[in-house]
Backbone as CSV, one residue per row, in Angstrom:
resi,resn,N_x,N_y,N_z,CA_x,CA_y,CA_z,C_x,C_y,C_z
1,MET,104.326,88.029,91.893,104.265,89.222,91.199,105.751,89.542,90.570
2,VAL,106.690,89.380,91.577,108.069,89.830,91.469,108.663,88.574,90.280
3,ALA,108.408,87.504,90.593,109.048,86.439,89.309,108.261,86.731,88.130
4,ILE,107.198,87.329,87.932,106.548,87.843,86.630,107.274,88.809,85.961
5,ALA,107.286,89.866,87.091,108.128,91.062,86.599,109.640,90.731,86.258
6,GLU,110.323,89.791,86.800,111.465,89.439,86.341,111.544,88.767,85.001
7,ALA,110.649,87.818,84.837,110.438,87.153,83.400,110.239,88.186,82.527
8,VAL,109.373,89.177,82.673,109.345,90.133,81.507,110.481,90.864,81.071
9,ARG,111.072,91.391,82.340,112.567,92.198,82.150,113.530,91.013,81.379
10,ASP,113.411,89.992,81.641,114.756,89.102,81.147,114.073,88.506,79.755
11,GLN,112.843,88.757,79.507,112.186,88.447,77.928,112.266,86.991,78.036
12,ASP,111.936,86.333,79.270,111.899,84.847,79.313,110.563,84.210,79.109
13,GLU,110.226,84.047,77.832,108.881,83.865,77.246,108.286,82.660,78.167
14,ARG,109.130,81.494,78.146,108.755,80.311,78.605,108.274,80.397,79.929
15,VAL,109.229,81.081,80.878,108.866,81.103,82.202,107.752,82.022,82.489
16,LEU,107.581,83.119,81.696,106.437,83.977,81.780,105.191,83.357,81.612
17,ARG,105.148,82.513,80.522,103.829,81.871,80.554,103.636,80.847,81.621
18,ARG,104.586,80.195,82.085,104.318,79.121,83.275,103.654,80.008,84.399
19,LEU,104.367,81.230,84.698,104.014,81.702,85.973,102.572,82.480,85.747
20,LEU,102.140,83.034,84.591,101.044,83.707,84.166,99.873,82.520,84.241
21,ALA,100.313,81.141,83.822,99.438,80.182,83.777,99.101,79.767,85.524
22,ARG,100.181,79.836,86.189,99.911,79.386,87.567,98.922,80.407,88.398
23,PHE,99.501,81.771,87.965,98.613,82.819,88.478,97.297,82.771,88.389
24,ALA,97.048,82.583,86.851,95.450,82.612,86.515,94.662,81.358,87.272
25,GLU,95.454,80.276,87.540,94.778,79.102,88.255,94.513,79.604,89.735
26,GLN,95.523,80.289,90.298,95.466,80.643,91.578,94.184,81.539,91.836
27,ALA,94.272,82.492,90.897,93.292,83.556,90.663,91.861,83.025,90.645
28,ALA,91.519,81.873,89.923,90.347,81.313,89.785,89.773,80.483,91.038
29,ILE,90.655,80.111,92.065,90.233,79.577,93.205,90.450,80.475,94.414
30,THR,90.814,81.575,94.089,91.207,82.354,95.332,89.869,83.392,95.697
31,ASP,89.888,83.831,96.838,88.829,84.908,97.156,89.145,85.881,96.486
32,LEU,88.576,86.543,95.142,88.843,87.373,94.374,89.218,88.825,95.136
33,PRO,88.066,89.104,96.147,88.231,90.546,96.694,89.699,90.501,97.618
34,ALA,90.140,89.488,98.210,91.288,89.488,98.863,92.586,89.373,97.872
35,LEU,92.535,88.887,96.527,93.468,89.026,95.625,93.526,90.579,95.075
36,ARG,92.287,91.040,94.988,92.525,92.363,94.470,93.044,93.314,95.399
37,ASP,92.755,93.259,96.759,93.292,93.829,97.888,95.058,93.792,97.720
38,ALA,95.406,92.411,97.533,96.871,92.041,97.598,97.388,92.700,96.546
39,LEU,96.851,92.765,95.190,97.501,93.422,94.124,97.471,94.740,93.969
40,ASP,96.538,95.518,94.813,96.246,96.964,94.707,97.424,97.576,95.449
41,THR,98.278,98.119,94.859,99.463,98.586,95.434,99.202,100.088,95.478
42,THR,98.274,100.907,95.088,97.814,102.047,95.205,97.025,102.338,96.656
43,ARG,96.513,101.462,97.003,95.867,101.786,98.375,96.688,101.584,99.433
44,GLN,96.410,102.467,100.431,97.092,102.279,101.656,96.257,101.196,102.720
45,HIS,97.049,100.482,103.331,96.301,99.489,104.343,95.240,100.309,105.286
46,SER,95.536,101.421,105.630,94.697,102.016,106.523,93.398,102.311,105.800
47,ASP,93.199,102.369,104.656,92.044,102.568,103.751,91.264,101.293,103.792
48,ARG,91.537,100.313,104.054,90.753,99.096,104.008,89.650,99.200,105.115
49,PRO,88.432,98.696,104.593,87.223,98.666,105.786,87.698,97.697,106.879
50,SER,87.253,98.028,108.015,87.517,97.142,109.109,86.463,96.092,109.372
51,GLY,85.896,95.403,108.278,85.149,94.239,108.547,85.898,93.021,108.417
52,GLY,85.479,91.961,109.115,86.171,90.858,109.255,86.110,89.924,107.861
53,ARG,87.254,89.066,107.651,87.136,88.460,106.407,87.505,87.137,106.850
């Protein structure tokens, strides 16, 4: 996510497209609830349910 933000800030479209494609590929094969939790910066870690994953 940091690299994506840097590419946006630097207006480096080629790098941004490559990073977004890589991110989309990972999202397609990743556990989506875990990905959503990882990207959700507004939730506190203590708000997560205590179920096993």
